[in-house]
C-alpha positions in Angstrom: 164.8 -62.4 82.2 165.5 -60.5 79.3 163.5 -61.8 76.1 163.9 -60.4 72.4 161.1 -57.9 71.8 162.0 -56.5 68.4 164.5 -57.1 65.7 165.9 -54.7 63.1 166.9 -55.2 59.3 169.6 -52.6 58.2 169.2 -52.1 54.4 170.9 -50.0 52.0 167.8 -49.8 49.6 164.8 -50.3 52.2 162.3 -50.3 49.4 164.2 -53.4 47.8 164.5 -55.0 51.3 160.7 -54.4 51.8 159.7 -56.0 48.5 162.1 -59.0 48.9 160.6 -60.0 52.4 157.1 -59.2 51.3 157.8 -61.8 48.8 159.3 -64.3 50.6 157.3 -64.2 54.0 154.2 -62.1 53.4 155.4 -59.4 55.9 154.0 -55.9 55.9 156.1 -52.8 55.9 154.8 -49.4 57.4 156.8 -46.0 57.4 157.1 -44.6 61.0 158.7 -41.3 62.3 160.5 -38.6 61.2 163.7 -40.5 60.4 161.9 -42.8 57.8 161.9 -46.3 59.9 159.9 -49.0 58.7 157.8 -51.1 61.2 157.6 -54.6 60.2 154.4 -56.9 61.0 155.5 -60.5 60.7 152.0 -61.7 61.3 149.9 -63.6 63.7 150.9 -66.5 65.9 153.2 -67.2 68.9 155.9 -67.5 69.5 157.0 -64.6 67.1 158.1 -60.9 67.3 157.6 -58.0 64.8 160.5 -55.8 64.1 161.8 -52.7 62.1 163.9 -51.7 59.2 166.4 -48.6 58.8 168.7 -47.5 56.3 172.1 -48.9 56.8 174.5 -46.7 58.5 177.7 -48.5 57.5 178.9 -50.9 55.0 177.1 -54.4 54.5 178.9 -57.8 55.6 181.5 -58.7 53.0 181.1 -62.0 51.1 182.4 -64.7 52.7 182.7 -62.7 56.1 181.6 -64.7 59.0 178.4 -63.5 60.7 179.3 -60.8 63.5 176.0 -60.4 65.4 172.7 -61.9 65.6 171.0 -63.9 63.1 167.3 -64.0 62.8 165.9 -67.5 62.0 162.4 -67.6 60.8 160.2 -70.7 61.1 158.8 -71.8 57.7 156.4 -74.7 56.8 158.3 -76.0 53.7 162.0 -75.4 53.8 162.5 -76.7 50.1 159.8 -74.1 48.9 161.3 -71.1 50.8 164.8 -71.9 49.3 163.3 -71.7 45.5 161.4 -68.4 47.0 164.7 -66.9 48.2 166.3 -67.3 44.7 163.2 -65.9 43.0 163.0 -62.9 45.2 166.7 -62.0 44.7 168.4 -63.6 47.6 171.3 -66.0 47.8 172.0 -69.2 49.8 174.9 -69.2 52.1 174.3 -72.7 53.9 171.9 -75.0 52.0 169.4 -77.2 53.9 171.0 -79.0 56.7 169.4 -81.6 59.2 169.2 -80.5 62.7 169.1 -83.8 64.3 165.5 -84.6 66.1 164.4 -81.1 65.3 164.0 -80.3 61.8 165.9 -78.5 58.9 167.8 -75.3 58.6 169.2 -73.2 56.0 170.9 -69.7 55.7 170.7 -67.1 52.9 171.9 -63.4 52.2 169.1 -61.0 51.5 169.1 -58.2 48.9 171.1 -56.1 51.5 173.9 -58.4 52.3 172.2 -59.6 55.6 172.6 -63.2 56.9 169.2 -64.9 57.8 168.0 -68.4 58.7 165.0 -70.4 58.0 164.0 -73.4 59.9 161.4 -76.1 59.3 160.3 -78.3 62.4 159.8 -81.9 62.3 156.2 -82.8 62.9 155.5 -83.4 66.6 154.8 -86.8 66.2 158.6 -87.5 64.9 160.4 -85.4 67.5 
């Protein structure tokens, strides 16, 4: 079975993107290799994966354009708090908080580089 083991963020301004994700989720960025690639440590815990970031090689998604590719969704403990933090860090909401019946809440935002990312807060186990 093929499992996702790594993700990548494409960024016009990698320093700006790293600062955004450090503020929002506490991720750690470390440069690696001759091509200036950033390794992303998303923290401890399972399930979960780490990723990387590279300088964007084409245009970012246009405003209003539907997502054309994979969307990464990050689990958060408090979706409402993260929605506030997204704006404070320089991101913009694309889809406001919505209920995922029997599972929790989701929302989608655009990061400082124009990428669309999701966040998800699970319901407590006793209410699922």
